FIGU-580097 format. One record per residue (C-alpha): residue in three letters; x, y, z; residue number from 1. Coordinates in steps of 0.1 Angstrom, whole numbers, plus 5000, padded with zeros to 4 digits. Example, Ala and Ser with C-alpha at 12.3 -4.5 7.8 and 13.67 -1.06 7.14 Angstrom:
BEGIN
- ALA|5123|4955|5078|1 $
- SER|5137|4989|5071|2 $
END
This chain:
BEGIN
- MET|5000|5000|5000|1 $
- GLY|5030|5023|5002|2 $
- ARG|5038|5052|5024|3 $
- ALA|5015|5057|5054|4 $
- TYR|5010|5094|5050|5 $
- SER|4994|5112|5080|6 $
- ILE|4961|5128|5069|7 $
- LEU|4936|5150|5087|8 $
- VAL|4900|5146|5074|9 $
- ILE|4879|5176|5083|10 $
- ALA|4841|5173|5083|11 $
- ASP|4811|5159|5102|12 $
- GLY|4788|5134|5085|13 $
- ASP|4787|5100|5068|14 $
- ALA|4806|5111|5037|15 $
- ALA|4837|5120|5056|16 $
- ILE|4835|5089|5079|17 $
- ASP|4832|5066|5048|18 $
- ALA|4861|5084|5031|19 $
- ALA|4883|5082|5062|20 $
- ALA|4876|5045|5066|21 $
- GLY|4885|5040|5029|22 $
- LEU|4918|5059|5033|23 $
- ARG|4927|5038|5064|24 $
- ALA|4921|5006|5044|25 $
- LEU|4945|5020|5018|26 $
- GLY|4973|5025|5043|27 $
- PHE|4969|5061|5054|28 $
- ASP|4972|5073|5089|29 $
- VAL|4939|5092|5093|30 $
- THR|4927|5115|5120|31 $
- MET|4891|5128|5120|32 $
- ALA|4883|5164|5131|33 $
- GLY|4854|5188|5129|34 $
- SER|4857|5220|5110|35 $
- ARG|4863|5239|5142|36 $
- SER|4895|5218|5148|37 $
- ALA|4911|5228|5115|38 $
- ALA|4939|5245|5132|39 $
- GLN|4953|5210|5139|40 $
- ALA|4962|5208|5103|41 $
- ARG|4998|5218|5108|42 $
- ALA|5006|5185|5125|43 $
- PHE|4996|5165|5094|44 $
- GLU|5012|5160|5059|45 $
- ALA|4979|5168|5041|46 $
- VAL|4943|5178|5048|47 $
- VAL|4911|5164|5031|48 $
- SER|4881|5186|5038|49 $
- PHE|4845|5178|5032|50 $
- SER|4834|5212|5046|51 $
- PRO|4846|5247|5042|52 $
- VAL|4877|5257|5062|53 $
- ARG|4889|5292|5071|54 $
- ALA|4920|5307|5056|55 $
- GLY|4949|5305|5080|56 $
- THR|4941|5270|5091|57 $
- ALA|4939|5239|5069|58 $
- ALA|4940|5260|5037|59 $
- ASP|4976|5268|5045|60 $
- ARG|4986|5231|5043|61 $
- LEU|4986|5208|5014|62 $
- HIS|4948|5207|5010|63 $
- LEU|4924|5185|4990|64 $
- ALA|4888|5197|4991|65 $
- VAL|4860|5173|4983|66 $
- GLY|4827|5189|4972|67 $
- ASP|4817|5222|4959|68 $
- HIS|4829|5243|4988|69 $
- ALA|4866|5245|4979|70 $
- ALA|4882|5275|4996|71 $
- ALA|4904|5299|4978|72 $
- GLY|4940|5286|4980|73 $
- ALA|4929|5249|4982|74 $
- GLY|4955|5227|4967|75 $
- ALA|4930|5207|4946|76 $
- ARG|4893|5199|4945|77 $
- LEU|4874|5167|4938|78 $
- GLN|4837|5163|4931|79 $
- ALA|4813|5154|4959|80 $
- GLY|4812|5116|4963|81 $
- ALA|4848|5111|4952|82 $
- HIS|4859|5075|4955|83 $
- PRO|4884|5067|4983|84 $
- ILE|4908|5053|4958|85 $
- GLN|4907|5085|4938|86 $
- ILE|4912|5106|4969|87 $
- ALA|4942|5084|4979|88 $
- ALA|4958|5086|4945|89 $
- ARG|4953|5124|4944|90 $
- LEU|4968|5128|4979|91 $
- ARG|4999|5107|4970|92 $
- ALA|5004|5127|4938|93 $
- LEU|5000|5161|4956|94 $
- ILE|5023|5151|4984|95 $
- ARG|5050|5138|4961|96 $
- LEU|5046|5169|4939|97 $
- SER|5051|5191|4969|98 $
- VAL|5082|5173|4979|99 $
- LEU|5095|5174|4944|100 $
- GLU|5090|5212|4941|101 $
- GLU|5105|5219|4976|102 $
- THR|5136|5197|4968|103 $
- ALA|5140|5214|4934|104 $
- ARG|5139|5248|4951|105 $
- MET|5164|5239|4977|106 $
- ARG|5188|5222|4952|107 $
- ALA|5187|5253|4930|108 $
- GLU|5195|5275|4960|109 $
- ASP|5224|5252|4969|110 $
- ALA|5236|5252|4933|111 $
- ARG|5235|5290|4932|112 $
- ALA|5254|5292|4965|113 $
- ALA|5280|5269|4950|114 $
- GLY|5285|5291|4919|115 $
- ALA|5261|5277|4893|116 $
- ALA|5232|5294|4877|117 $
- PRO|5205|5268|4871|118 $
- ALA|5177|5279|4848|119 $
- ILE|5150|5259|4830|120 $
- ALA|5143|5261|4793|121 $
- SER|5111|5279|4783|122 $
- ALA|5098|5247|4768|123 $
- ALA|5096|5232|4803|124 $
- SER|5070|5258|4812|125 $
- GLY|5049|5255|4781|126 $
- GLN|5016|5237|4778|127 $
- GLY|5017|5202|4763|128 $
- GLY|4981|5200|4754|129 $
- VAL|4955|5173|4760|130 $
- LEU|4952|5140|4741|131 $
- PHE|4918|5126|4734|132 $
- VAL|4918|5088|4729|133 $
- GLY|4889|5067|4716|134 $
- ALA|4861|5066|4691|135 $
- PRO|4849|5100|4678|136 $
- CYS|4818|5112|4695|137 $
- PRO|4800|5144|4703|138 $
- GLY|4818|5144|4737|139 $
- PHE|4851|5151|4718|140 $
- LEU|4837|5182|4702|141 $
- ARG|4824|5194|4735|142 $
- LEU|4858|5187|4751|143 $
- GLU|4877|5205|4723|144 $
- HIS|4854|5235|4725|145 $
- ALA|4857|5237|4763|146 $
- LEU|4895|5235|4763|147 $
- ARG|4898|5260|4734|148 $
- GLY|4883|5286|4757|149 $
- ALA|4914|5281|4779|150 $
- HIS|4938|5282|4749|151 $
- VAL|4946|5245|4753|152 $
- GLU|4953|5224|4723|153 $
- THR|4933|5191|4720|154 $
- VAL|4948|5164|4698|155 $
- ALA|4926|5134|4688|156 $
- ALA|4938|5098|4685|157 $
- PHE|4910|5075|4674|158 $
- SER|4929|5043|4681|159 $
- THR|4952|5032|4709|160 $
- PHE|4981|5026|4684|161 $
- THR|4979|5062|4673|162 $
- ALA|4976|5074|4709|163 $
- PHE|5008|5057|4721|164 $
- ASP|5026|5070|4690|165 $
- TYR|5016|5105|4700|166 $
- LEU|5025|5099|4737|167 $
- HIS|5060|5088|4727|168 $
- GLU|5065|5117|4703|169 $
- ARG|5056|5146|4726|170 $
- PRO|5046|5154|4762|171 $
- PHE|5009|5159|4770|172 $
- ASP|4995|5175|4801|173 $
- ALA|4966|5151|4803|174 $
- VAL|4949|5122|4784|175 $
- VAL|4911|5120|4781|176 $
- LEU|4898|5085|4774|177 $
- ASN|4864|5079|4758|178 $
- THR|4846|5051|4776|179 $
- GLU|4821|5046|4748|180 $
- PRO|4815|5021|4733|181 $
- ASN|4843|5001|4751|182 $
- PRO|4851|5011|4787|183 $
- ASP|4874|4981|4791|184 $
- LEU|4897|4996|4765|185 $
- ALA|4898|5029|4784|186 $
- HIS|4907|5010|4816|187 $
- THR|4934|4991|4798|188 $
- VAL|4950|5023|4785|189 $
- CYS|4950|5036|4821|190 $
- SER|4968|5005|4833|191 $
- ALA|4993|5008|4805|192 $
- MET|5001|5044|4814|193 $
- ARG|5007|5035|4850|194 $
- ARG|5031|5008|4841|195 $
- ASN|5051|5032|4819|196 $
- THR|5077|5053|4837|197 $
- ARG|5074|5081|4812|198 $
- LEU|5037|5083|4814|199 $
- TYR|5031|5073|4851|200 $
- HIS|5024|5109|4862|201 $
- THR|5004|5119|4831|202 $
- PRO|4967|5123|4843|203 $
- ALA|4942|5100|4827|204 $
- VAL|4906|5113|4827|205 $
- LEU|4877|5091|4816|206 $
- LEU|4850|5108|4795|207 $
- THR|4816|5091|4801|208 $
- ARG|4783|5095|4784|209 $
- THR|4762|5098|4816|210 $
- ASP|4768|5115|4849|211 $
- ALA|4769|5081|4868|212 $
- TYR|4796|5057|4857|213 $
- ASN|4793|5021|4869|214 $
- GLY|4829|5013|4862|215 $
- ALA|4843|5039|4885|216 $
- ASP|4857|5014|4911|217 $
- GLU|4877|4996|4885|218 $
- ALA|4887|5028|4867|219 $
- PHE|4903|5043|4898|220 $
- ALA|4919|5010|4907|221 $
- ARG|4935|5009|4872|222 $
- GLY|4949|5044|4877|223 $
- ALA|4923|5069|4864|224 $
- SER|4927|5104|4877|225 $
- ASP|4891|5115|4873|226 $
- VAL|4858|5107|4856|227 $
- VAL|4841|5135|4837|228 $
- SER|4807|5134|4821|229 $
- ALA|4804|5145|4785|230 $
- ARG|4772|5163|4797|231 $
- ALA|4793|5186|4819|232 $
- ASP|4792|5222|4810|233 $
- ASP|4822|5239|4795|234 $
- GLN|4834|5255|4827|235 $
- GLU|4833|5223|4848|236 $
- MET|4850|5203|4821|237 $
- ARG|4877|5229|4816|238 $
- THR|4882|5234|4853|239 $
- ARG|4886|5197|4862|240 $
- ILE|4909|5188|4833|241 $
- ASN|4930|5219|4836|242 $
- ALA|4935|5214|4873|243 $
- LEU|4952|5180|4866|244 $
- ALA|4971|5194|4836|245 $
- ALA|4984|5223|4857|246 $
- GLU|4998|5197|4882|247 $
- ARG|5015|5179|4854|248 $
- ARG|5031|5211|4842|249 $
- ARG|5043|5219|4877|250 $
- ARG|5059|5185|4879|251 $
- ARG|5076|5190|4845|252 $
- ARG|5090|5224|4856|253 $
- ALA|5103|5210|4889|254 $
- LYS|5121|5181|4872|255 $
- ALA|5136|5205|4846|256 $
- LEU|5149|5226|4875|257 $
- LEU|5165|5195|4891|258 $
- ASP|5181|5187|4858|259 $
- ALA|5194|5222|4855|260 $
- CYS|5212|5218|4888|261 $
- ARG|5234|5191|4873|262 $
- ALA|5263|5214|4866|263 $
- PRO|5295|5196|4855|264 $
- ALA|5314|5211|4885|265 $
- PHE|5290|5191|4909|266 $
- LEU|5292|5158|4891|267 $
- ASP|5316|5129|4891|268 $
- PRO|5329|5127|4855|269 $
- HIS|5328|5089|4853|270 $
- SER|5293|5083|4865|271 $
- ASP|5273|5116|4864|272 $
- LEU|5265|5112|4901|273 $
- PHE|5269|5142|4925|274 $
- THR|5303|5147|4941|275 $
- PRO|5307|5145|4979|276 $
- GLY|5311|5183|4982|277 $
- PHE|5279|5193|4966|278 $
- GLY|5261|5162|4981|279 $
- GLU|5270|5172|5016|280 $
- ARG|5260|5208|5010|281 $
- HIS|5226|5197|4997|282 $
- LEU|5221|5171|5024|283 $
- THR|5225|5199|5050|284 $
- SER|5195|5217|5034|285 $
- LEU|5175|5185|5032|286 $
- LEU|5181|5177|5069|287 $
- ALA|5171|5212|5080|288 $
- HIS|5139|5211|5059|289 $
- ALA|5129|5177|5071|290 $
- GLN|5133|5187|5107|291 $
- MET|5113|5220|5101|292 $
- ARG|5085|5202|5084|293 $
- GLY|5085|5171|5106|294 $
- GLN|5092|5149|5076|295 $
- SER|5113|5118|5075|296 $
- LEU|5145|5115|5054|297 $
- SER|5165|5083|5048|298 $
- LEU|5200|5076|5037|299 $
- VAL|5211|5045|5018|300 $
- THR|5248|5038|5018|301 $
- LEU|5262|5013|4993|302 $
- THR|5297|4997|4992|303 $
- ALA|5307|4978|4961|304 $
- GLN|5335|4952|4959|305 $
- ALA|5349|4933|4930|306 $
- PRO|5366|4899|4931|307 $
- ALA|5404|4902|4936|308 $
- ASP|5413|4884|4904|309 $
- CYS|5392|4903|4879|310 $
- GLY|5418|4930|4871|311 $
- PRO|5421|4967|4882|312 $
- ALA|5410|4981|4848|313 $
- GLN|5380|4958|4847|314 $
- THR|5372|4967|4884|315 $
- ALA|5373|5004|4876|316 $
- ALA|5351|5000|4846|317 $
- ALA|5325|4979|4865|318 $
- LEU|5324|5004|4893|319 $
- ASN|5318|5032|4869|320 $
- GLN|5290|5013|4852|321 $
- PHE|5274|5005|4885|322 $
- ALA|5276|5041|4896|323 $
- ALA|5260|5054|4863|324 $
- MET|5232|5029|4869|325 $
- LEU|5224|5042|4903|326 $
- ARG|5210|5075|4891|327 $
- HIS|5182|5057|4873|328 $
- CYS|5172|5036|4903|329 $
- VAL|5158|5066|4923|330 $
- ARG|5132|5093|4919|331 $
- ALA|5139|5127|4904|332 $
- GLU|5138|5143|4939|333 $
- ASP|5163|5118|4954|334 $
- MET|5200|5125|4954|335 $
- ALA|5226|5099|4944|336 $
- VAL|5262|5107|4954|337 $
- ARG|5296|5090|4947|338 $
- HIS|5314|5092|4980|339 $
- ASP|5346|5076|4966|340 $
- ALA|5355|5049|4940|341 $
- ARG|5336|5021|4958|342 $
- ARG|5312|5039|4981|343 $
- PHE|5279|5056|4973|344 $
- TRP|5250|5071|4991|345 $
- LEU|5214|5081|4984|346 $
- ALA|5194|5108|5001|347 $
- LEU|5156|5101|4999|348 $
- PRO|5134|5130|5010|349 $
- ASN|5101|5123|5028|350 $
- THR|5110|5086|5029|351 $
- ARG|5111|5063|5060|352 $
- ALA|5137|5036|5064|353 $
- LEU|5112|5008|5056|354 $
- ASP|5106|5023|5022|355 $
- ALA|5142|5032|5017|356 $
- GLN|5150|4995|5022|357 $
- LEU|5130|4988|4991|358 $
- VAL|5153|5011|4971|359 $
- ALA|5183|4992|4985|360 $
- SER|5167|4959|4975|361 $
- ARG|5161|4972|4940|362 $
- VAL|5197|4982|4936|363 $
- ALA|5207|4948|4950|364 $
- ALA|5186|4929|4925|365 $
- ILE|5201|4948|4896|366 $
- ALA|5237|4942|4909|367 $
- GLU|5229|4906|4914|368 $
- CYS|5219|4900|4877|369 $
- THR|5246|4923|4861|370 $
- ALA|5277|4906|4849|371 $
- TYR|5309|4926|4840|372 $
- GLU|5338|4916|4817|373 $
- GLY|5368|4904|4837|374 $
- ARG|5405|4901|4828|375 $
- ASP|5396|4867|4813|376 $
- PRO|5367|4874|4788|377 $
- GLN|5354|4839|4794|378 $
- ARG|5350|4846|4831|379 $
- PRO|5326|4876|4838|380 $
- PHE|5321|4887|4873|381 $
- ARG|5296|4904|4895|382 $
- LEU|5300|4931|4921|383 $
- GLU|5293|4924|4958|384 $
- VAL|5272|4953|4970|385 $
- ARG|5266|4959|5007|386 $
- SER|5239|4983|5017|387 $
- ARG|5228|5001|5049|388 $
- VAL|5197|5022|5055|389 $
- SER|5194|5048|5082|390 $
- GLU|5173|5078|5093|391 $
- PRO|5194|5106|5106|392 $
- ALA|5186|5117|5142|393 $
- PRO|5168|5150|5146|394 $
- GLY|5194|5178|5147|395 $
- ALA|5222|5157|5131|396 $
- ASP|5243|5176|5106|397 $
- ALA|5253|5162|5072|398 $
- SER|5288|5151|5081|399 $
- THR|5276|5133|5113|400 $
- ALA|5247|5117|5095|401 $
- LEU|5270|5103|5068|402 $
- ALA|5296|5092|5093|403 $
- LEU|5270|5072|5111|404 $
- ALA|5255|5059|5079|405 $
- PHE|5289|5046|5068|406 $
- GLY|5298|5035|5103|407 $
- PRO|5313|5002|5114|408 $
- ALA|5280|4986|5124|409 $
- PRO|5274|4953|5105|410 $
- ALA|5258|4960|5071|411 $
- ALA|5233|4936|5056|412 $
- ARG|5245|4919|5024|413 $
- ALA|5225|4932|4995|414 $
- ALA|5240|4912|4966|415 $
- THR|5268|4887|4963|416 $
- GLY|5290|4879|4934|417 $
END
């Protein structure tokens, strides 16, 4: 079920009670409160409100409003009666987006302090448009007209083959899937998008012929972001799709800013991982932010060792290949650092040790199945990788946290050669 985010659900009544129960079943740590208790919001990672909240309370936190009462400044809004799976997915997306943006901001500040000038290309801030997928129908014309009013381009793909060609040619801010005449096909496309790392965060909106959609449970379980009726008026259609598209553009801008921070002076030339100097500078910022926000932060340390008889040149080449692979095993907001030739560390914002262990296990699995060419071409070898996961103590500075993370305590064997 993933990360057990702490959520405050604000409202009185059956709708909020049912939603809270559904979120608990999906792995969230949920606390219920009446609207008068909204000031408690600061103790939680996110707020879901089913009733209006005053500015200066929950509206100042990451806020998802359910119903037609969304206050100004709310982070996002879902329709009344939103499915718990939809609420959960939207919460996870909003929390991760918040962490991504905060990390990008801090990393850019650290890069500037270290003498770089990170800037994102204008294309990263532009609109990618909306892709309509499915059989042509009057709903498509309504969608196109509604989005034209917001100066958003709508591209039509009347088959899934054409749709995925488009999706691999250019970025889209959202995909709208026609559920008529075949809702199963729309659900399948949702699943395919969630299995694709490039498309995982692209919103998928189902367009239905009627206001009520009987397949909503399955749709949200497959990864749909929202369900919109083709009967909705232009304003509602435009607002709901554009809200998701705007979040996609924010994610794209934050990732572009993180990429812009990868100045050559901060990177190991053999692996493209961050150097220890910049890594420790940025870890200082991450630790301070985690303590201020009450968030967790985990470190994963990795030590790689090659067999003694494989040859020094071959060992160096294998270590460089392993290091270059590490960057692709973590999220955009995570930081991968080459501590020295054989030692590496990962900083994972808003991640507890239990979840960080999954990252260490993923690296171990890759190391376990990767063979490198040895001195004797007929005898390839594997690296032995030992990992250790830790959560720095509150108030620990970067050098102390790293010293403890690489400390002499026994490390679990992650992969053996």
